[in-house]
N, C-alpha and C positions, 0 to 999 in steps of 0.2 A: 446751165443743168448738168452739166459732168459731173461739177462738184458735188452738188445735191446728190445725183445717183450715189456715187464712189461714198459720200459720208452716210449714207442711209443704208447701202451694203454693208459698211464695216459696223454700224450702229447694230442692225439684225444680226449680223454674228456674233456681236458682244451680249445680243439682247436673247439670242438660242442659247446660247453658252452659260448664261443667267441661270434662265428658265430651266435648264437641263440638270443643273447642279445643284440649284438651290433646295432648301429640304424639301418634305412631302407637305401642303399645306393641311394644317389640323384648325379644327374649332377651337378658338381662344388662343391662339398664338399671335405675339407680337410681330409687327413685319420688320424684324433685322435682319443686318447683313445683307446676303444675296438677293434675299425679297427685296428690301427696301431699295437696294440698288436695281432690281428688275423692275420695280414700280417709277422707279425716277426714269431708267433709258427710256420706258414705255412713253413717258410724257415727253422726253428729248425728241423721241424717234414721230410722235405725233406734231410735234409742234414744227419740226423741219420737214416733214411732209405736207402740213398745211403751207408753209412758207414756197415749198416748191411747186405744190398746185397753183400758188397765186402765180407765182413766176411764169409757169407754163400758160397759164391763163392770160396774162396780161403782158407776156414777151412776145414777139414774132420768131415761131420756132423754124428751124431748117427746112426746107424742102423735103420733102421725102423722096429716096432715090429712086431713080427714074427708070433704073437698070431691073428692079426689082418688080415681078408679076404684082399684079392688083389684090390677089388673093394673101401674100404674104404682108402686104400693107395693113388690111383689113384683121388678117392673123395678130399682128403685131401689137395692133391699135388695141387689140381684144384681151390682149395678154398684158399688157400696159394696164389699161384700165382696170381689170382684175386685181392686178398687183396692189393699186391705188386702193381700192375698195375693202381688199383684206387686211391692210394695213392699219387703215383706219379702224376699220370692225375688230380687228385686234386690240387696239389703242383703247377704243370703247368699251368691248366687253372686258376687256381686263382692269380698266377704271371703275367699271360697275361692280365688279366681283369685290376689288376692293372695299368699295365704299359700302355693301352689304355685309363685310365684314368688320367694318367699325375702322377701318384704319385710314390713317391721312394719305392722300395722295399728292406728292410734291415734287418737282424738279429739283433735286439734292438740296432739299430743304431749304430752297431760296425761295420758291414761290409755292404757294399752297394753293393746292383746286377743289373748289367746292365737291361734295360727295354727289355722284349721279344717281344713287338710290338709297334708300333707307337703311339703315342697320338692320342685318335680319330678313330684307327684301327677297321672296321668293324670286323675284323678276333677277334680281343681280345674281342669285344661285344657278337658275336656268342659263343667263350671260356667262358665268364664269365654267359651265360645262360647255357654251358653244364656242369659248375663249380657246379651250385647251382642242378642240377640233378643228377651228379655222387654225392653229400653227400648223398642223399635219397638212390641210388643203395649202396654206401658203407653201409649205415645202414644196408639196407637188409640182406646183403654176411655176415657183423658181427653177426647179430641176427641168422643167419641159424649156422655159424662158434659156436655160443654160445649154439645152441641148439644141435648141434652134440657133444658138452663139455658135457652138462647136460646128454644126452643120455649115454656116457660113465660112466659118473660119477653115475647116480644115478639108471639108469636102467640096463646098462651091470657091473656094477660094477669091471671094467678090468682096473682099477690105470693106464690108459692111460694119465691122469691129471698129473700124477706125471714126467712126461718127461718135463712141461712145470712149475711145482713150485718150487720157490726156496727150495734148502734143507737147513734146520735147524738143526745144531748139536747144544749139549750140552757140553760145553767144563769145563773140572773140572779141 
């Protein structure tokens, strides 16, 4: 799970940078350059998140830290669930928006995905607008998640972060 977590974090950072720096989307423009990369990274993130969710469901998870109060367990579970939901919603709304524009959605040109909505779809347009809003919501939730991590690391010093950092061992 740690590997999935940090891979998704890295991909989301790249994806946000691509989304921020790509040109403004206009009617009739082809999905070239950064736009095409943004679409492919979205597909990759969706696939990796699906694998991560499957792994989480199918494998035993480490027990919750007994030193933490119940409200923190519930808050962490709610935030993690919301992060999963937001990432999947972003992938699907972006895919729908690309579909309504008539753009092919692929995984780096290797795997073609079907259109989610018809070209010109009003539903696809609405989902594209939702996509932009969800980016802001995701950033807020990630910020809250990072703030909670900072409180645990710097204020409470409870070593909860050790659960998600890779263990580095010295081999002799």
